[in-house]
Each structure stands twice: as structure tokens, then as C-alpha cells.
mmCIF file of the N, C-alpha and C atoms, coordinates in Angstrom:
data_MODEL
# 
_entry.id   MODEL 
# 
loop_
_atom_site.group_PDB 
_atom_site.id 
_atom_site.type_symbol 
_atom_site.label_atom_id 
_atom_site.label_alt_id 
_atom_site.label_comp_id 
_atom_site.label_asym_id 
_atom_site.label_entity_id 
_atom_site.label_seq_id 
_atom_site.pdbx_PDB_ins_code 
_atom_site.Cartn_x 
_atom_site.Cartn_y 
_atom_site.Cartn_z 
_atom_site.occupancy 
_atom_site.B_iso_or_equiv 
_atom_site.pdbx_formal_charge 
_atom_site.auth_seq_id 
_atom_site.auth_comp_id 
_atom_site.auth_asym_id 
_atom_site.auth_atom_id 
_atom_site.pdbx_PDB_model_num 
ATOM 1   N N  . MET A 1 1  ? 108.097 73.350 107.225 1.00 0.00 ? 1  MET A N  1 
ATOM 2   C CA . MET A 1 1  ? 108.330 73.348 105.802 1.00 0.00 ? 1  MET A CA 1 
ATOM 3   C C  . MET A 1 1  ? 109.686 74.006 105.542 1.00 0.00 ? 1  MET A C  1 
ATOM 4   N N  . ASP A 1 2  ? 110.469 73.362 104.735 1.00 0.00 ? 2  ASP A N  1 
ATOM 5   C CA . ASP A 1 2  ? 111.814 73.832 104.429 1.00 0.00 ? 2  ASP A CA 1 
ATOM 6   C C  . ASP A 1 2  ? 111.784 75.082 103.550 1.00 0.00 ? 2  ASP A C  1 
ATOM 7   N N  . LYS A 1 3  ? 112.781 75.921 103.725 1.00 0.00 ? 3  LYS A N  1 
ATOM 8   C CA . LYS A 1 3  ? 112.921 77.165 102.959 1.00 0.00 ? 3  LYS A CA 1 
ATOM 9   C C  . LYS A 1 3  ? 112.966 76.885 101.460 1.00 0.00 ? 3  LYS A C  1 
ATOM 10  N N  . ASP A 1 4  ? 113.625 75.806 101.058 1.00 0.00 ? 4  ASP A N  1 
ATOM 11  C CA . ASP A 1 4  ? 113.716 75.461 99.643  1.00 0.00 ? 4  ASP A CA 1 
ATOM 12  C C  . ASP A 1 4  ? 112.346 75.142 99.048  1.00 0.00 ? 4  ASP A C  1 
ATOM 13  N N  . ARG A 1 5  ? 111.488 74.531 99.828  1.00 0.00 ? 5  ARG A N  1 
ATOM 14  C CA . ARG A 1 5  ? 110.143 74.217 99.320  1.00 0.00 ? 5  ARG A CA 1 
ATOM 15  C C  . ARG A 1 5  ? 109.369 75.495 99.048  1.00 0.00 ? 5  ARG A C  1 
ATOM 16  N N  . ILE A 1 6  ? 109.466 76.435 99.956  1.00 0.00 ? 6  ILE A N  1 
ATOM 17  C CA . ILE A 1 6  ? 108.748 77.702 99.787  1.00 0.00 ? 6  ILE A CA 1 
ATOM 18  C C  . ILE A 1 6  ? 109.276 78.453 98.564  1.00 0.00 ? 6  ILE A C  1 
ATOM 19  N N  . GLU A 1 7  ? 110.596 78.553 98.458  1.00 0.00 ? 7  GLU A N  1 
ATOM 20  C CA . GLU A 1 7  ? 111.193 79.242 97.313  1.00 0.00 ? 7  GLU A CA 1 
ATOM 21  C C  . GLU A 1 7  ? 110.865 78.522 96.006  1.00 0.00 ? 7  GLU A C  1 
ATOM 22  N N  . GLY A 1 8  ? 110.843 77.206 96.044  1.00 0.00 ? 8  GLY A N  1 
ATOM 23  C CA . GLY A 1 8  ? 110.503 76.430 94.854  1.00 0.00 ? 8  GLY A CA 1 
ATOM 24  C C  . GLY A 1 8  ? 109.084 76.681 94.387  1.00 0.00 ? 8  GLY A C  1 
ATOM 25  N N  . ILE A 1 9  ? 108.162 76.746 95.328  1.00 0.00 ? 9  ILE A N  1 
ATOM 26  C CA . ILE A 1 9  ? 106.765 77.018 94.993  1.00 0.00 ? 9  ILE A CA 1 
ATOM 27  C C  . ILE A 1 9  ? 106.634 78.417 94.393  1.00 0.00 ? 9  ILE A C  1 
ATOM 28  N N  . MET A 1 10 ? 107.370 79.371 94.957  1.00 0.00 ? 10 MET A N  1 
ATOM 29  C CA . MET A 1 10 ? 107.328 80.747 94.451  1.00 0.00 ? 10 MET A CA 1 
ATOM 30  C C  . MET A 1 10 ? 107.887 80.804 93.017  1.00 0.00 ? 10 MET A C  1 
ATOM 31  N N  . LYS A 1 11 ? 108.991 80.091 92.760  1.00 0.00 ? 11 LYS A N  1 
ATOM 32  C CA . LYS A 1 11 ? 109.578 80.076 91.419  1.00 0.00 ? 11 LYS A CA 1 
ATOM 33  C C  . LYS A 1 11 ? 108.636 79.432 90.415  1.00 0.00 ? 11 LYS A C  1 
ATOM 34  N N  . GLN A 1 12 ? 107.950 78.379 90.848  1.00 0.00 ? 12 GLN A N  1 
ATOM 35  C CA . GLN A 1 12 ? 107.005 77.725 89.951  1.00 0.00 ? 12 GLN A CA 1 
ATOM 36  C C  . GLN A 1 12 ? 105.873 78.680 89.577  1.00 0.00 ? 12 GLN A C  1 
ATOM 37  N N  . ALA A 1 13 ? 105.367 79.411 90.554  1.00 0.00 ? 13 ALA A N  1 
ATOM 38  C CA . ALA A 1 13 ? 104.287 80.357 90.288  1.00 0.00 ? 13 ALA A CA 1 
ATOM 39  C C  . ALA A 1 13 ? 104.766 81.475 89.361  1.00 0.00 ? 13 ALA A C  1 
ATOM 40  N N  . LYS A 1 14 ? 105.934 82.015 89.647  1.00 0.00 ? 14 LYS A N  1 
ATOM 41  C CA . LYS A 1 14 ? 106.497 83.083 88.819  1.00 0.00 ? 14 LYS A CA 1 
ATOM 42  C C  . LYS A 1 14 ? 106.732 82.574 87.388  1.00 0.00 ? 14 LYS A C  1 
ATOM 43  N N  . GLY A 1 15 ? 107.230 81.360 87.275  1.00 0.00 ? 15 GLY A N  1 
ATOM 44  C CA . GLY A 1 15 ? 107.453 80.765 85.963  1.00 0.00 ? 15 GLY A CA 1 
ATOM 45  C C  . GLY A 1 15 ? 106.167 80.553 85.196  1.00 0.00 ? 15 GLY A C  1 
ATOM 46  N N  . SER A 1 16 ? 105.123 80.163 85.903  1.00 0.00 ? 16 SER A N  1 
ATOM 47  C CA . SER A 1 16 ? 103.820 79.970 85.251  1.00 0.00 ? 16 SER A CA 1 
ATOM 48  C C  . SER A 1 16 ? 103.297 81.282 84.683  1.00 0.00 ? 16 SER A C  1 
ATOM 49  N N  . VAL A 1 17 ? 103.475 82.358 85.440  1.00 0.00 ? 17 VAL A N  1 
ATOM 50  C CA . VAL A 1 17 ? 103.028 83.674 84.980  1.00 0.00 ? 17 VAL A CA 1 
ATOM 51  C C  . VAL A 1 17 ? 103.819 84.098 83.746  1.00 0.00 ? 17 VAL A C  1 
ATOM 52  N N  . LYS A 1 18 ? 105.136 83.913 83.791  1.00 0.00 ? 18 LYS A N  1 
ATOM 53  C CA . LYS A 1 18 ? 105.976 84.258 82.635  1.00 0.00 ? 18 LYS A CA 1 
ATOM 54  C C  . LYS A 1 18 ? 105.593 83.424 81.417  1.00 0.00 ? 18 LYS A C  1 
ATOM 55  N N  . ASP A 1 19 ? 105.367 82.137 81.626  1.00 0.00 ? 19 ASP A N  1 
ATOM 56  C CA . ASP A 1 19 ? 105.001 81.240 80.541  1.00 0.00 ? 19 ASP A CA 1 
ATOM 57  C C  . ASP A 1 19 ? 103.688 81.684 79.899  1.00 0.00 ? 19 ASP A C  1 
ATOM 58  N N  . ALA A 1 20 ? 102.689 81.954 80.713  1.00 0.00 ? 20 ALA A N  1 
ATOM 59  C CA . ALA A 1 20 ? 101.386 82.375 80.204  1.00 0.00 ? 20 ALA A CA 1 
ATOM 60  C C  . ALA A 1 20 ? 101.472 83.729 79.509  1.00 0.00 ? 20 ALA A C  1 
ATOM 61  N N  . THR A 1 21 ? 102.217 84.653 80.092  1.00 0.00 ? 21 THR A N  1 
ATOM 62  C CA . THR A 1 21 ? 102.378 85.974 79.488  1.00 0.00 ? 21 THR A CA 1 
ATOM 63  C C  . THR A 1 21 ? 103.083 85.864 78.141  1.00 0.00 ? 21 THR A C  1 
ATOM 64  N N  . GLY A 1 22 ? 104.123 85.058 78.092  1.00 0.00 ? 22 GLY A N  1 
ATOM 65  C CA . GLY A 1 22 ? 104.831 84.847 76.838  1.00 0.00 ? 22 GLY A CA 1 
ATOM 66  C C  . GLY A 1 22 ? 103.945 84.239 75.773  1.00 0.00 ? 22 GLY A C  1 
ATOM 67  N N  . LYS A 1 23 ? 103.089 83.323 76.190  1.00 0.00 ? 23 LYS A N  1 
ATOM 68  C CA . LYS A 1 23 ? 102.178 82.679 75.255  1.00 0.00 ? 23 LYS A CA 1 
ATOM 69  C C  . LYS A 1 23 ? 101.174 83.704 74.702  1.00 0.00 ? 23 LYS A C  1 
ATOM 70  N N  . VAL A 1 24 ? 100.616 84.534 75.584  1.00 0.00 ? 24 VAL A N  1 
ATOM 71  C CA . VAL A 1 24 ? 99.637  85.539 75.167  1.00 0.00 ? 24 VAL A CA 1 
ATOM 72  C C  . VAL A 1 24 ? 100.263 86.581 74.249  1.00 0.00 ? 24 VAL A C  1 
ATOM 73  N N  . LEU A 1 25 ? 101.466 87.016 74.598  1.00 0.00 ? 25 LEU A N  1 
ATOM 74  C CA . LEU A 1 25 ? 102.135 88.059 73.820  1.00 0.00 ? 25 LEU A CA 1 
ATOM 75  C C  . LEU A 1 25 ? 102.861 87.520 72.593  1.00 0.00 ? 25 LEU A C  1 
ATOM 76  N N  . GLY A 1 26 ? 102.956 86.214 72.488  1.00 0.00 ? 26 GLY A N  1 
ATOM 77  C CA . GLY A 1 26 ? 103.685 85.617 71.381  1.00 0.00 ? 26 GLY A CA 1 
ATOM 78  C C  . GLY A 1 26 ? 105.191 85.786 71.520  1.00 0.00 ? 26 GLY A C  1 
ATOM 79  N N  . ASP A 1 27 ? 105.652 85.912 72.762  1.00 0.00 ? 27 ASP A N  1 
ATOM 80  C CA . ASP A 1 27 ? 107.076 86.112 73.053  1.00 0.00 ? 27 ASP A CA 1 
ATOM 81  C C  . ASP A 1 27 ? 107.687 84.766 73.446  1.00 0.00 ? 27 ASP A C  1 
ATOM 82  N N  . ALA A 1 28 ? 108.333 84.134 72.481  1.00 0.00 ? 28 ALA A N  1 
ATOM 83  C CA . ALA A 1 28 ? 108.888 82.796 72.707  1.00 0.00 ? 28 ALA A CA 1 
ATOM 84  C C  . ALA A 1 28 ? 109.974 82.808 73.780  1.00 0.00 ? 28 ALA A C  1 
ATOM 85  N N  . LYS A 1 29 ? 110.767 83.881 73.830  1.00 0.00 ? 29 LYS A N  1 
ATOM 86  C CA . LYS A 1 29 ? 111.841 83.959 74.822  1.00 0.00 ? 29 LYS A CA 1 
ATOM 87  C C  . LYS A 1 29 ? 111.268 84.007 76.237  1.00 0.00 ? 29 LYS A C  1 
ATOM 88  N N  . LEU A 1 30 ? 110.251 84.832 76.448  1.00 0.00 ? 30 LEU A N  1 
ATOM 89  C CA . LEU A 1 30 ? 109.627 84.944 77.770  1.00 0.00 ? 30 LEU A CA 1 
ATOM 90  C C  . LEU A 1 30 ? 108.963 83.626 78.155  1.00 0.00 ? 30 LEU A C  1 
ATOM 91  N N  . GLN A 1 31 ? 108.347 82.985 77.193  1.00 0.00 ? 31 GLN A N  1 
ATOM 92  C CA . GLN A 1 31 ? 107.707 81.697 77.444  1.00 0.00 ? 31 GLN A CA 1 
ATOM 93  C C  . GLN A 1 31 ? 108.742 80.646 77.832  1.00 0.00 ? 31 GLN A C  1 
ATOM 94  N N  . ALA A 1 32 ? 109.873 80.627 77.149  1.00 0.00 ? 32 ALA A N  1 
ATOM 95  C CA . ALA A 1 32 ? 110.937 79.673 77.463  1.00 0.00 ? 32 ALA A CA 1 
ATOM 96  C C  . ALA A 1 32 ? 111.519 79.947 78.850  1.00 0.00 ? 32 ALA A C  1 
ATOM 97  N N  . GLU A 1 33 ? 111.698 81.226 79.186  1.00 0.00 ? 33 GLU A N  1 
ATOM 98  C CA . GLU A 1 33 ? 112.188 81.580 80.520  1.00 0.00 ? 33 GLU A CA 1 
ATOM 99  C C  . GLU A 1 33 ? 111.220 81.085 81.586  1.00 0.00 ? 33 GLU A C  1 
ATOM 100 N N  . GLY A 1 34 ? 109.932 81.248 81.328  1.00 0.00 ? 34 GLY A N  1 
ATOM 101 C CA . GLY A 1 34 ? 108.917 80.793 82.273  1.00 0.00 ? 34 GLY A CA 1 
ATOM 102 C C  . GLY A 1 34 ? 108.955 79.294 82.484  1.00 0.00 ? 34 GLY A C  1 
ATOM 103 N N  . LYS A 1 35 ? 109.092 78.556 81.400  1.00 0.00 ? 35 LYS A N  1 
ATOM 104 C CA . LYS A 1 35 ? 109.156 77.089 81.509  1.00 0.00 ? 35 LYS A CA 1 
ATOM 105 C C  . LYS A 1 35 ? 110.405 76.658 82.265  1.00 0.00 ? 35 LYS A C  1 
ATOM 106 N N  . ALA A 1 36 ? 111.518 77.331 82.001  1.00 0.00 ? 36 ALA A N  1 
ATOM 107 C CA . ALA A 1 36 ? 112.764 77.000 82.702  1.00 0.00 ? 36 ALA A CA 1 
ATOM 108 C C  . ALA A 1 36 ? 112.639 77.315 84.193  1.00 0.00 ? 36 ALA A C  1 
ATOM 109 N N  . GLU A 1 37 ? 112.022 78.434 84.507  1.00 0.00 ? 37 GLU A N  1 
ATOM 110 C CA . GLU A 1 37 ? 111.861 78.821 85.910  1.00 0.00 ? 37 GLU A CA 1 
ATOM 111 C C  . GLU A 1 37 ? 110.921 77.859 86.636  1.00 0.00 ? 37 GLU A C  1 
ATOM 112 N N  . LYS A 1 38 ? 109.874 77.407 85.950  1.00 0.00 ? 38 LYS A N  1 
ATOM 113 C CA . LYS A 1 38 ? 108.975 76.418 86.553  1.00 0.00 ? 38 LYS A CA 1 
ATOM 114 C C  . LYS A 1 38 ? 109.730 75.130 86.862  1.00 0.00 ? 38 LYS A C  1 
ATOM 115 N N  . ALA A 1 39 ? 110.552 74.682 85.930  1.00 0.00 ? 39 ALA A N  1 
ATOM 116 C CA . ALA A 1 39 ? 111.322 73.452 86.129  1.00 0.00 ? 39 ALA A CA 1 
ATOM 117 C C  . ALA A 1 39 ? 112.304 73.614 87.286  1.00 0.00 ? 39 ALA A C  1 
ATOM 118 N N  . GLU A 1 40 ? 112.972 74.755 87.350  1.00 0.00 ? 40 GLU A N  1 
ATOM 119 C CA . GLU A 1 40 ? 113.912 75.026 88.444  1.00 0.00 ? 40 GLU A CA 1 
ATOM 120 C C  . GLU A 1 40 ? 113.185 75.027 89.791  1.00 0.00 ? 40 GLU A C  1 
ATOM 121 N N  . GLY A 1 41 ? 112.018 75.636 89.817  1.00 0.00 ? 41 GLY A N  1 
ATOM 122 C CA . GLY A 1 41 ? 111.225 75.667 91.053  1.00 0.00 ? 41 GLY A CA 1 
ATOM 123 C C  . GLY A 1 41 ? 110.780 74.284 91.471  1.00 0.00 ? 41 GLY A C  1 
ATOM 124 N N  . LYS A 1 42 ? 110.431 73.465 90.503  1.00 0.00 ? 42 LYS A N  1 
ATOM 125 C CA . LYS A 1 42 ? 109.998 72.103 90.808  1.00 0.00 ? 42 LYS A CA 1 
ATOM 126 C C  . LYS A 1 42 ? 111.134 71.308 91.445  1.00 0.00 ? 42 LYS A C  1 
ATOM 127 N N  . VAL A 1 43 ? 112.331 71.446 90.882  1.00 0.00 ? 43 VAL A N  1 
ATOM 128 C CA . VAL A 1 43 ? 113.496 70.747 91.432  1.00 0.00 ? 43 VAL A CA 1 
ATOM 129 C C  . VAL A 1 43 ? 113.791 71.245 92.849  1.00 0.00 ? 43 VAL A C  1 
ATOM 130 N N  . GLN A 1 44 ? 113.747 72.547 93.038  1.00 0.00 ? 44 GLN A N  1 
ATOM 131 C CA . GLN A 1 44 ? 114.022 73.118 94.358  1.00 0.00 ? 44 GLN A CA 1 
ATOM 132 C C  . GLN A 1 44 ? 112.981 72.652 95.371  1.00 0.00 ? 44 GLN A C  1 
ATOM 133 N N  . ASN A 1 45 ? 111.731 72.547 94.946  1.00 0.00 ? 45 ASN A N  1 
ATOM 134 C CA . ASN A 1 45 ? 110.667 72.071 95.820  1.00 0.00 ? 45 ASN A CA 1 
ATOM 135 C C  . ASN A 1 45 ? 110.921 70.617 96.220  1.00 0.00 ? 45 ASN A C  1 
ATOM 136 N N  . ILE A 1 46 ? 111.364 69.809 95.282  1.00 0.00 ? 46 ILE A N  1 
ATOM 137 C CA . ILE A 1 46 ? 111.662 68.402 95.570  1.00 0.00 ? 46 ILE A CA 1 
ATOM 138 C C  . ILE A 1 46 ? 112.816 68.296 96.575  1.00 0.00 ? 46 ILE A C  1 
ATOM 139 N N  . ILE A 1 47 ? 113.848 69.107 96.369  1.00 0.00 ? 47 ILE A N  1 
ATOM 140 C CA . ILE A 1 47 ? 114.986 69.110 97.300  1.00 0.00 ? 47 ILE A CA 1 
ATOM 141 C C  . ILE A 1 47 ? 114.524 69.492 98.699  1.00 0.00 ? 47 ILE A C  1 
ATOM 142 N N  . GLY A 1 48 ? 113.680 70.508 98.780  1.00 0.00 ? 48 GLY A N  1 
ATOM 143 C CA . GLY A 1 48 ? 113.140 70.914 100.082 1.00 0.00 ? 48 GLY A CA 1 
ATOM 144 C C  . GLY A 1 48 ? 112.328 69.807 100.735 1.00 0.00 ? 48 GLY A C  1 
ATOM 145 N N  . GLY A 1 49 ? 111.562 69.082 99.921  1.00 0.00 ? 49 GLY A N  1 
ATOM 146 C CA . GLY A 1 49 ? 110.789 67.965 100.442 1.00 0.00 ? 49 GLY A CA 1 
ATOM 147 C C  . GLY A 1 49 ? 111.678 66.868 101.002 1.00 0.00 ? 49 GLY A C  1 
ATOM 148 N N  . LEU A 1 50 ? 112.773 66.607 100.309 1.00 0.00 ? 50 LEU A N  1 
ATOM 149 C CA . LEU A 1 50 ? 113.719 65.599 100.790 1.00 0.00 ? 50 LEU A CA 1 
ATOM 150 C C  . LEU A 1 50 ? 114.370 66.040 102.102 1.00 0.00 ? 50 LEU A C  1 
ATOM 151 N N  . LYS A 1 51 ? 114.675 67.323 102.193 1.00 0.00 ? 51 LYS A N  1 
ATOM 152 C CA . LYS A 1 51 ? 115.245 67.855 103.450 1.00 0.00 ? 51 LYS A CA 1 
ATOM 153 C C  . LYS A 1 51 ? 114.242 67.710 104.587 1.00 0.00 ? 51 LYS A C  1 
ATOM 154 N N  . ASP A 1 52 ? 112.961 67.984 104.292 1.00 0.00 ? 52 ASP A N  1 
ATOM 155 C CA . ASP A 1 52 ? 111.923 67.825 105.317 1.00 0.00 ? 52 ASP A CA 1 
ATOM 156 C C  . ASP A 1 52 ? 111.859 66.387 105.811 1.00 0.00 ? 52 ASP A C  1 
ATOM 157 N N  . LYS A 1 53 ? 111.903 65.441 104.884 1.00 0.00 ? 53 LYS A N  1 
ATOM 158 C CA . LYS A 1 53 ? 111.829 64.027 105.258 1.00 0.00 ? 53 LYS A CA 1 
ATOM 159 C C  . LYS A 1 53 ? 113.064 63.603 106.046 1.00 0.00 ? 53 LYS A C  1 
ATOM 160 N N  . ALA A 1 54 ? 114.202 64.175 105.705 1.00 0.00 ? 54 ALA A N  1 
ATOM 161 C CA . ALA A 1 54 ? 115.449 63.829 106.417 1.00 0.00 ? 54 ALA A CA 1 
ATOM 162 C C  . ALA A 1 54 ? 115.415 64.317 107.851 1.00 0.00 ? 54 ALA A C  1 
ATOM 163 N N  . LYS A 1 55 ? 114.694 65.391 108.094 1.00 0.00 ? 55 LYS A N  1 
ATOM 164 C CA . LYS A 1 55 ? 114.612 65.953 109.452 1.00 0.00 ? 55 LYS A CA 1 
ATOM 165 C C  . LYS A 1 55 ? 113.738 65.114 110.373 1.00 0.00 ? 55 LYS A C  1 
ATOM 166 N N  . THR A 1 56 ? 112.808 64.348 109.790 1.00 0.00 ? 56 THR A N  1 
ATOM 167 C CA . THR A 1 56 ? 111.896 63.572 110.632 1.00 0.00 ? 56 THR A CA 1 
ATOM 168 C C  . THR A 1 56 ? 112.372 62.186 110.882 1.00 0.00 ? 56 THR A C  1 
# 
């Protein structure tokens, strides 16, 4: 598994926590940061997946 995939999964999880926390606290900024971090993690995970496929 590529390093980018692992980091992407971690960013998605961290973003989900921020998003949920922002939603509970009513903090729109924290919620937006969480959504952005989830999206960034998803892209990084996809890039890692492509690297994995290129190696095989």
C-alpha cells in the first residue's frame, strides 16, 4: 500500500472528526475545515491507489 493512500485515509478520518465536531458545536469554520480535509484526503488516497496500480 502506497504512503499516499495511508496518509489520505488518515486525513479523511481527521476531516470527518472535525466535520462532526463542527456540526455538534455549531462551528461553521471547523465544519468547513473538516469537509476540505476529507476532500483532500480522498484525492490523496486516489493518487496513492493510482501509484499502487502503476507499480503492478
